[in-house]
N, CA, C and O of each residue as an XYZ file, in Angstrom:
676
protein
N      34.373     24.719    -43.430
C      32.964     24.583    -43.131
C      32.416     25.924    -42.631
O      33.160     26.803    -42.198
N      31.108     26.044    -42.707
C      30.457     27.287    -42.311
C      30.563     27.506    -40.807
O      30.529     26.566    -40.013
N      30.692     28.788    -40.442
C      30.751     29.156    -39.036
C      29.375     28.975    -38.406
O      28.356     29.185    -39.064
N      29.343     28.580    -37.120
C      28.067     28.390    -36.418
C      27.361     29.733    -36.284
O      27.981     30.774    -36.065
N      26.047     29.667    -36.425
C      25.242     30.878    -36.312
C      24.536     30.898    -34.959
O      24.559     29.919    -34.213
N      23.915     32.024    -34.663
C      23.156     32.139    -33.415
C      22.003     31.138    -33.401
O      21.652     30.607    -32.348
N      21.426     30.886    -34.545
C      20.309     29.940    -34.647
C      20.766     28.518    -34.335
O      19.974     27.698    -33.869
N      22.044     28.221    -34.590
C      22.573     26.875    -34.303
C      22.517     26.549    -32.807
O      22.597     25.379    -32.432
N      22.382     27.554    -31.960
C      22.302     27.344    -30.511
C      20.945     26.773    -30.079
O      20.819     26.218    -28.987
N      19.928     26.914    -30.946
C      18.575     26.499    -30.572
C      18.495     24.989    -30.363
O      19.155     24.210    -31.050
N      17.672     24.605    -29.401
C      17.388     23.179    -29.221
C      16.585     22.713    -30.427
O      16.014     23.531    -31.149
N      16.538     21.411    -30.646
C      15.769     20.870    -31.767
C      14.307     21.286    -31.676
O      13.687     21.632    -32.681
N      13.762     21.249    -30.465
C      12.359     21.612    -30.258
C      12.111     23.074    -30.636
O      11.132     23.381    -31.316
N      12.996     23.975    -30.196
C      12.812     25.391    -30.500
C      13.059     25.681    -31.983
O      12.401     26.545    -32.564
N      13.996     24.968    -32.590
C      14.246     25.155    -34.026
C      13.000     24.708    -34.816
O      12.604     25.362    -35.781
N      12.399     23.603    -34.400
C      11.184     23.126    -35.068
C      10.061     24.153    -34.920
O       9.341     24.439    -35.877
N       9.919     24.701    -33.724
C       8.897     25.724    -33.502
C       9.179     26.972    -34.353
O       8.264     27.575    -34.913
N      10.451     27.342    -34.436
C      10.833     28.490    -35.266
C      10.478     28.221    -36.722
O       9.904     29.078    -37.394
N      10.820     27.026    -37.211
C      10.505     26.674    -38.598
C       9.000     26.751    -38.856
O       8.558     27.293    -39.869
N       8.228     26.203    -37.929
C       6.770     26.227    -38.088
C       6.240     27.656    -38.102
O       5.362     27.991    -38.897
N       6.775     28.491    -37.222
C       6.329     29.889    -37.175
C       6.703     30.625    -38.462
O       5.900     31.384    -39.004
N       7.919     30.399    -38.946
C       8.349     31.066    -40.174
C       7.459     30.665    -41.348
O       7.026     31.515    -42.126
N       7.193     29.386    -41.468
C       6.375     28.906    -42.579
C       4.951     29.436    -42.464
O       4.382     29.904    -43.451
N       4.370     29.367    -41.267
C       2.985     29.832    -41.099
C       2.853     31.341    -41.290
O       1.793     31.820    -41.692
N       3.910     32.092    -41.008
C       3.879     33.558    -41.152
C       4.378     34.022    -42.517
O       4.514     35.222    -42.753
N       4.651     33.078    -43.414
C       5.105     33.466    -44.749
C       6.520     34.011    -44.758
O       6.865     34.831    -45.609
N       7.347     33.562    -43.813
C       8.756     33.956    -43.717
C       8.922     35.448    -43.448
O       9.821     36.092    -43.988
N       8.039     35.990    -42.604
C       8.122     37.389    -42.187
C       7.984     37.467    -40.671
O       7.764     36.456    -40.004
N       8.115     38.678    -40.134
C       7.950     38.908    -38.704
C       9.206     38.586    -37.907
O       9.143     37.966    -36.845
N      10.342     39.013    -38.431
C      11.632     38.653    -37.831
C      11.823     39.220    -36.436
O      12.374     38.546    -35.565
N      11.377     40.449    -36.210
C      11.567     41.049    -34.894
C      10.770     40.294    -33.843
O      11.268     40.039    -32.746
N       9.542     39.938    -34.173
C       8.709     39.174    -33.233
C       9.340     37.810    -32.941
O       9.302     37.332    -31.808
N       9.914     37.196    -33.962
C      10.581     35.899    -33.766
C      11.826     36.056    -32.892
O      12.082     35.239    -32.008
N      12.591     37.109    -33.148
C      13.795     37.358    -32.335
C      13.384     37.622    -30.884
O      14.021     37.120    -29.959
N      12.336     38.397    -30.686
C      11.852     38.673    -29.328
C      11.417     37.379    -28.634
O      11.736     37.154    -27.467
N      10.689     36.535    -29.364
C      10.243     35.259    -28.808
C      11.450     34.395    -28.418
O      11.481     33.828    -27.326
N      12.437     34.296    -29.310
C      13.626     33.478    -29.017
C      14.412     34.062    -27.835
O      14.942     33.320    -27.008
N      14.481     35.377    -27.767
C      15.160     36.022    -26.634
C      14.431     35.728    -25.329
O      15.056     35.572    -24.281
N      13.093     35.654    -25.401
C      12.323     35.342    -24.190
C      12.570     33.906    -23.722
O      12.335     33.570    -22.561
N      13.045     33.074    -24.636
C      13.383     31.684    -24.291
C      14.823     31.560    -23.776
O      15.269     30.474    -23.406
N      15.542     32.692    -23.757
C      16.896     32.688    -23.219
C      18.001     32.680    -24.258
O      19.174     32.568    -23.901
N      17.663     32.795    -25.526
C      18.674     32.824    -26.585
C      19.027     34.264    -26.914
O      18.227     35.170    -26.680
N      20.208     34.480    -27.449
C      20.655     35.804    -27.892
C      20.553     35.837    -29.420
O      21.525     35.563    -30.122
N      19.366     36.175    -29.920
C      19.108     36.156    -31.360
C      18.674     37.551    -31.798
O      17.758     38.139    -31.222
N      19.339     38.067    -32.816
C      18.967     39.386    -33.347
C      17.940     39.223    -34.467
O      17.721     38.129    -34.987
N      17.326     40.341    -34.813
C      16.365     40.332    -35.915
C      17.047     39.903    -37.204
O      16.476     39.142    -37.985
N      18.256     40.382    -37.431
C      18.955     40.032    -38.671
C      19.334     38.549    -38.710
O      19.346     37.948    -39.784
N      19.643     37.955    -37.559
C      19.913     36.509    -37.522
C      18.661     35.726    -37.891
O      18.721     34.750    -38.639
N      17.529     36.165    -37.358
C      16.260     35.508    -37.679
C      15.952     35.649    -39.171
O      15.461     34.715    -39.805
N      16.245     36.823    -39.716
C      15.981     37.057    -41.124
C      16.894     36.193    -42.009
O      16.429     35.608    -42.988
N      18.182     36.110    -41.671
C      19.108     35.286    -42.461
C      18.671     33.820    -42.441
O      18.666     33.149    -43.473
N      18.307     33.335    -41.255
C      17.854     31.947    -41.136
C      16.569     31.741    -41.937
O      16.404     30.719    -42.602
N      15.662     32.715    -41.869
C      14.400     32.630    -42.599
C      14.649     32.485    -44.095
O      14.012     31.666    -44.757
N      15.566     33.269    -44.623
C      15.857     33.210    -46.060
C      16.425     31.846    -46.442
O      16.081     31.309    -47.495
N      17.292     31.280    -45.601
C      17.847     29.944    -45.879
C      16.738     28.900    -45.861
O      16.660     28.052    -46.750
N      15.885     28.966    -44.852
C      14.783     28.002    -44.738
C      13.831     28.158    -45.919
O      13.365     27.163    -46.474
N      13.543     29.381    -46.300
C      12.642     29.619    -47.424
C      13.201     29.009    -48.707
O      12.454     28.431    -49.496
N      14.517     29.135    -48.921
C      15.145     28.526    -50.098
C      15.023     27.001    -50.054
O      14.767     26.368    -51.079
N      15.206     26.408    -48.861
C      15.084     24.953    -48.730
C      13.657     24.499    -49.020
O      13.438     23.527    -49.743
N      12.695     25.211    -48.453
C      11.288     24.864    -48.676
C      10.953     24.993    -50.160
O      10.260     24.144    -50.720
N      11.446     26.055    -50.794
C      11.183     26.259    -52.221
C      11.827     25.144    -53.048
O      11.235     24.680    -54.022
N      13.028     24.713    -52.672
C      13.699     23.625    -53.395
C      12.890     22.329    -53.292
O      12.772     21.583    -54.265
N      12.336     22.069    -52.110
C      11.509     20.869    -51.935
C      10.249     20.965    -52.789
O       9.863     20.002    -53.450
N       9.611     22.140    -52.769
C       8.414     22.323    -53.586
C       8.736     22.168    -55.066
O       7.956     21.573    -55.810
N       9.886     22.703    -55.504
C      10.302     22.564    -56.900
C      10.552     21.104    -57.257
O      10.174     20.646    -58.335
N      11.197     20.372    -56.339
C      11.467     18.954    -56.587
C      10.166     18.167    -56.695
O      10.037     17.294    -57.553
N       9.200     18.472    -55.828
C       7.906     17.789    -55.893
C       7.180     18.104    -57.198
O       6.576     17.222    -57.809
N       7.242     19.356    -57.618
C       6.607     19.741    -58.874
C       7.287     19.033    -60.045
O       6.615     18.561    -60.962
N       8.609     18.961    -60.014
C       9.354     18.262    -61.069
C       8.943     16.795    -61.123
O       8.697     16.255    -62.201
N       8.868     16.155    -59.968
C       8.464     14.744    -59.920
C       7.048     14.575    -60.462
O       6.771     13.620    -61.187
N       6.162     15.487    -60.118
C       4.776     15.407    -60.590
C       4.735     15.545    -62.110
O       4.020     14.800    -62.781
N       5.486     16.481    -62.649
C       5.508     16.691    -64.095
C       6.075     15.456    -64.796
O       5.537     15.014    -65.811
N       7.146     14.908    -64.261
C       7.738     13.702    -64.847
C       6.710     12.575    -64.836
O       6.538     11.874    -65.833
N       6.036     12.405    -63.715
C       5.042     11.342    -63.602
C       3.905     11.536    -64.604
O       3.437     10.570    -65.207
N       3.464     12.774    -64.783
C       2.388     13.053    -65.731
C       2.839     12.804    -67.169
O       2.056     12.336    -67.995
N       4.097     13.116    -67.467
C       4.591     13.000    -68.836
C       4.940     11.570    -69.232
O       4.639     11.139    -70.345
N       5.577     10.831    -68.318
C       6.067      9.500    -68.690
C       5.401      8.382    -67.916
O       5.662      7.211    -68.193
N       4.554      8.701    -66.960
C       3.966      7.655    -66.129
C       5.056      7.044    -65.273
O       6.135      7.616    -65.126
N       4.777      5.896    -64.718
C       5.791      5.271    -63.871
C       5.797      3.756    -64.053
O       6.129      3.004    -63.136
N       5.423      3.327    -65.252
C       5.360      1.899    -65.504
C       6.710      1.211    -65.329
O       6.778      0.101    -64.801
N       7.755      1.849    -65.759
C       9.076      1.218    -65.680
C       9.943      1.895    -64.625
O      11.171      1.838    -64.692
N       9.310      2.527    -63.663
C       9.997      3.184    -62.561
C      10.908      4.314    -63.039
O      11.954      4.578    -62.446
N      10.497      4.969    -64.114
C      11.277      6.093    -64.629
C      11.285      7.257    -63.649
O      12.250      8.019    -63.583
N      10.198      7.389    -62.888
C      10.135      8.472    -61.911
C      11.222      8.314    -60.855
O      11.900      9.282    -60.512
N      11.391      7.099    -60.339
C      12.436      6.872    -59.343
C      13.817      7.145    -59.928
O      14.665      7.759    -59.280
N      14.031      6.689    -61.141
C      15.327      6.903    -61.791
C      15.598      8.397    -61.977
O      16.699      8.875    -61.702
N      14.589      9.124    -62.445
C      14.738     10.563    -62.635
C      14.962     11.263    -61.298
O      15.760     12.196    -61.206
N      14.256     10.813    -60.267
C      14.404     11.405    -58.936
C      15.811     11.189    -58.401
O      16.410     12.103    -57.834
N      16.344      9.975    -58.580
C      17.708      9.684    -58.126
C      18.692     10.636    -58.800
O      19.550     11.220    -58.138
N      18.568     10.788    -60.098
C      19.489     11.683    -60.826
C      19.332     13.131    -60.378
O      20.319     13.846    -60.205
N      18.087     13.556    -60.190
C      17.827     14.927    -59.761
C      18.444     15.187    -58.386
O      19.121     16.196    -58.186
N      18.209     14.278    -57.446
C      18.727     14.448    -56.084
C      20.259     14.436    -56.086
O      20.883     15.236    -55.390
N      20.859     13.546    -56.852
C      22.316     13.510    -56.921
C      22.861     14.836    -57.440
O      23.851     15.354    -56.922
N      22.219     15.373    -58.452
C      22.643     16.651    -59.016
C      22.502     17.775    -57.992
O      23.394     18.610    -57.849
N      21.363     17.787    -57.276
C      21.130     18.825    -56.271
C      22.142     18.727    -55.122
O      22.621     19.748    -54.628
N      22.462     17.508    -54.702
C      23.434     17.313    -53.623
C      24.796     17.841    -54.054
O      25.466     18.550    -53.304
N      25.192     17.487    -55.264
C      26.490     17.926    -55.767
C      26.539     19.452    -55.854
O      27.514     20.069    -55.426
N      25.490     20.057    -56.407
C      25.458     21.520    -56.513
C      25.465     22.182    -55.135
O      26.123     23.202    -54.928
N      24.730     21.592    -54.202
C      24.694     22.136    -52.842
C      26.056     22.083    -52.172
O      26.472     23.044    -51.525
N      26.746     20.971    -52.325
C      28.075     20.843    -51.721
C      29.062     21.818    -52.357
O      29.915     22.380    -51.670
N      28.946     22.014    -53.659
C      29.837     22.965    -54.331
C      29.529     24.395    -53.873
O      30.441     25.200    -53.684
N      28.249     24.701    -53.698
C      27.858     26.039    -53.243
C      28.343     26.303    -51.819
O      28.656     27.440    -51.468
N      28.405     25.254    -51.002
C      28.891     25.404    -49.629
C      30.415     25.438    -49.560
O      31.003     25.640    -48.497
N      31.036     25.237    -50.718
C      32.493     25.243    -50.807
C      33.112     24.170    -49.910
O      34.099     24.404    -49.214
N      32.493     22.978    -49.952
C      32.997     21.842    -49.190
C      34.219     21.300    -49.912
O      34.174     21.095    -51.125
N      35.317     21.061    -49.189
C      36.511     20.517    -49.836
C      36.202     19.174    -50.506
O      35.418     18.386    -49.977
N      36.814     18.910    -51.668
C      36.521     17.668    -52.411
C      36.683     16.397    -51.586
O      35.916     15.449    -51.759
N      37.676     16.362    -50.688
C      37.882     15.154    -49.882
C      36.730     14.905    -48.915
O      36.540     13.778    -48.458
N      35.965     15.941    -48.599
C      34.776     15.784    -47.763
C      33.519     15.624    -48.614
O      32.589     14.915    -48.228
N      33.493     16.280    -49.767
C      32.304     16.253    -50.619
C      32.058     14.880    -51.235
O      30.918     14.420    -51.300
N      33.121     14.230    -51.685
C      32.958     12.955    -52.374
C      32.304     11.889    -51.495
O      31.355     11.245    -51.943
N      32.777     11.675    -50.248
C      32.083     10.689    -49.406
C      30.625     11.057    -49.126
O      29.771     10.175    -49.045
N      30.337     12.350    -48.979
C      28.960     12.783    -48.756
C      28.094     12.490    -49.976
O      26.946     12.068    -49.842
N      28.648     12.716    -51.165
C      27.907     12.407    -52.399
C      27.611     10.918    -52.487
O      26.497     10.518    -52.825
N      28.622     10.090    -52.180
C      28.424      8.637    -52.241
C      27.372      8.181    -51.233
O      26.497      7.381    -51.565
N      27.456      8.688    -50.005
C      26.477      8.303    -48.983
C      25.074      8.733    -49.383
O      24.118      7.976    -49.220
N      24.951      9.942    -49.906
C      23.644     10.448    -50.323
C      23.103      9.641    -51.496
O      21.921      9.296    -51.527
N      23.966      9.341    -52.458
C      23.532      8.559    -53.616
C      23.071      7.173    -53.184
O      22.079      6.656    -53.699
N      23.786      6.573    -52.240
C      23.406      5.243    -51.743
C      22.038      5.314    -51.060
O      21.195      4.441    -51.269
N      21.815      6.339    -50.251
C      20.532      6.480    -49.558
C      19.387      6.661    -50.558
O      18.321      6.065    -50.404
N      19.612      7.481    -51.575
C      18.581      7.703    -52.584
C      18.334      6.420    -53.368
O      17.192      6.096    -53.693
N      19.408      5.688    -53.672
C      19.269      4.406    -54.381
C      18.440      3.418    -53.575
O      17.599      2.708    -54.127
N      18.678      3.372    -52.271
C      17.909      2.472    -51.412
C      16.431      2.857    -51.389
O      15.559      1.988    -51.362
N      16.155      4.151    -51.401
C      14.760      4.601    -51.457
C      14.110      4.196    -52.779
O      12.964      3.749    -52.804
N      14.850      4.356    -53.873
C      14.314      3.974    -55.178
C      14.058      2.472    -55.230
O      13.052      2.035    -55.789
N      14.955      1.682    -54.655
C      14.774      0.225    -54.632
C      13.530     -0.128    -53.812
O      12.747     -0.993    -54.203
N      13.358      0.535    -52.691
C      12.168      0.280    -51.871
C      10.901      0.615    -52.659
O       9.903     -0.098    -52.562
N      10.939      1.687    -53.430
C       9.795      2.059    -54.253
C       9.511      0.986    -55.297
O       8.359      0.603    -55.500
N      10.555      0.502    -55.957
C      10.379     -0.566    -56.950
C       9.828     -1.829    -56.299
O       8.923     -2.467    -56.838
N      10.372     -2.188    -55.143
C       9.913     -3.391    -54.441
C       8.443     -3.274    -54.037
O       7.688     -4.241    -54.136
N       8.047     -2.094    -53.586
C       6.648     -1.870    -53.206
C       5.736     -2.016    -54.423
O       4.682     -2.648    -54.345
N       6.148     -1.428    -55.551
C       5.340     -1.537    -56.767
C       5.243     -2.989    -57.226
O       4.176     -3.440    -57.645
N       6.335     -3.708    -57.150
C       6.322     -5.119    -57.544
C       5.397     -5.912    -56.623
O       4.630     -6.755    -57.089
N       5.466     -5.648    -55.321
C       4.596     -6.329    -54.365
C       3.133     -6.027    -54.675
O       2.293     -6.926    -54.636
N       2.824     -4.773    -54.980
C       1.447     -4.392    -55.308
C       0.969     -5.135    -56.561
O      -0.159     -5.627    -56.605
N       1.825     -5.210    -57.563
C       1.465     -5.914    -58.795
C       1.265     -7.404    -58.532
O       0.317     -8.008    -59.034
N       2.161     -7.990    -57.742
C       2.042     -9.419    -57.410
C       0.755     -9.693    -56.643
O       0.068    -10.681    -56.901
N       0.434     -8.813    -55.699
C      -0.796     -8.997    -54.915
C      -2.032     -8.856    -55.802
O      -2.986     -9.620    -55.654
N      -2.027     -7.898    -56.714
C      -3.166     -7.711    -57.615
C      -3.328     -8.932    -58.530
O      -4.444     -9.390    -58.774
N      -2.210     -9.446    -59.026
C      -2.260    -10.631    -59.883
C      -2.788    -11.840    -59.104
O      -3.636    -12.582    -59.599
N      -2.281    -12.032    -57.885
C      -2.728    -13.146    -57.047
C      -4.219    -13.023    -56.730
O      -4.957    -14.006    -56.796
N      -4.653    -11.816    -56.388
C      -6.061    -11.606    -56.073
C      -6.931    -11.934    -57.291
O      -7.967    -12.584    -57.156
N      -6.510    -11.484    -58.483
C      -7.285    -11.764    -59.698
C      -7.351    -13.265    -59.971
O      -8.403    -13.791    -60.333
N      -6.221    -13.950    -59.796
C      -6.203    -15.407    -60.019
C      -7.136    -16.124    -59.052
O      -7.886    -17.014    -59.451
N      -7.089    -15.734    -57.778
C      -7.935    -16.395    -56.776
C      -9.412    -16.091    -56.997
O     -10.263    -16.944    -56.746
N      -9.720    -14.896    -57.458
C     -11.118    -14.525    -57.698
C     -11.692    -15.243    -58.916
O     -12.904    -15.436    -59.010
N     -10.820    -15.642    -59.854
C     -11.282    -16.370    -61.040
C     -11.718    -17.796    -60.704
O     -12.551    -18.377    -61.398
N     -11.152    -18.348    -59.642
C     -11.494    -19.717    -59.249
C     -12.892    -19.719    -58.617
O     -13.103    -19.082    -57.585
N     -13.857    -20.437    -59.235
C     -15.234    -20.430    -58.714
C     -15.365    -21.099    -57.345
O     -16.383    -20.927    -56.673
N     -14.362    -21.851    -56.926
C     -14.413    -22.520    -55.620
C     -14.061    -21.583    -54.465
O     -14.270    -21.932    -53.304
N     -13.530    -20.399    -54.771
C     -13.140    -19.451    -53.716
C     -14.285    -18.489    -53.419
O     -15.014    -18.061    -54.313
N     -14.419    -18.171    -52.159
C     -15.456    -17.254    -51.695
C     -14.976    -15.815    -51.910
O     -14.063    -15.352    -51.226
N     -15.593    -15.115    -52.859
C     -15.148    -13.774    -53.236
C     -15.207    -12.754    -52.083
O     -14.258    -11.988    -51.918
N     -16.284    -12.717    -51.282
C     -16.310    -11.762    -50.163
C     -15.172    -12.018    -49.159
O     -14.593    -11.074    -48.622
N     -14.860    -13.285    -48.911
C     -13.759    -13.597    -47.987
C     -12.434    -13.157    -48.578
O     -11.596    -12.587    -47.878
N     -12.237    -13.422    -49.880
C     -11.004    -12.984    -50.545
C     -10.866    -11.460    -50.468
O      -9.791    -10.938    -50.176
N     -11.961    -10.763    -50.733
C     -11.924     -9.294    -50.685
C     -11.521     -8.819    -49.295
O     -10.718     -7.896    -49.157
N     -12.081     -9.455    -48.263
C     -11.753     -9.085    -46.884
C     -10.285     -9.345    -46.590
O      -9.609     -8.509    -45.989
N      -9.790    -10.507    -47.013
C      -8.382    -10.864    -46.771
C      -7.461     -9.876    -47.476
O      -6.509     -9.383    -46.871
N      -7.726     -9.580    -48.738
C      -6.853     -8.667    -49.482
C      -6.963     -7.233    -48.970
O      -5.971     -6.504    -48.967
N      -8.140     -6.822    -48.543
C      -8.271     -5.494    -47.930
C      -7.421     -5.410    -46.668
O      -6.762     -4.400    -46.421
N      -7.439     -6.472    -45.875
C      -6.641     -6.508    -44.652
C      -5.145     -6.465    -44.984
O      -4.391     -5.739    -44.336
N      -4.719     -7.223    -45.972
C      -3.299     -7.224    -46.391
C      -2.894     -5.819    -46.832
O      -1.830     -5.325    -46.457
N      -3.746     -5.183    -47.626
C      -3.434     -3.830    -48.105
C      -3.340     -2.840    -46.936
O      -2.493     -1.946    -46.924
N      -4.224     -3.022    -45.965
C      -4.206     -2.136    -44.794
C      -2.943     -2.350    -43.965
O      -2.312     -1.386    -43.531
N      -2.576     -3.604    -43.747
C      -1.393     -3.930    -42.941
C      -0.121     -3.389    -43.607
O       0.762     -2.857    -42.933
N      -0.038     -3.529    -44.929
C       1.159     -3.107    -45.650
C       1.077     -1.677    -46.165
O       1.995     -1.200    -46.832
N      -0.008     -1.002    -45.863
C      -0.132      0.407    -46.261
C      -0.214      0.592    -47.755
O       0.331      1.556    -48.293
N      -0.885     -0.315    -48.432
C      -0.980     -0.236    -49.902
C      -2.255      0.445    -50.339
O      -2.496      0.596    -51.536
């Protein structure tokens, strides 16, 4: 496994602040960041700040690339049959595997991590499918109830608006 870095000493709060500063400054200003961290009591050099910045920048870029890929997939194939979730699961699994190989994680450690990550991504995809199914069911139910002339349409609209608000739809 990788050796601990000076940045690993930071508290979660200070690491979050560092990340925010790096992103807002365009991943520059390493000496000022090192000075700030030193003023907080850490022993951080400019080069440590720069190395961490480059790693964070790569992670941020990977996330942006993944979002762009998902957007392109959605534009090209839509998401009627949840193809976006399926493509996302495959993409994430591939990225996890490549990341573990790049970190030179021993196979006996990499395999369980891949399985755990794949399971987590699968659960997210299932939640996405379930949400879409719920939305479709609610839309169908609302249409059926609105077709019945005995139902008060303004009341139905209010009820369904409230349901959508409660469930974040």
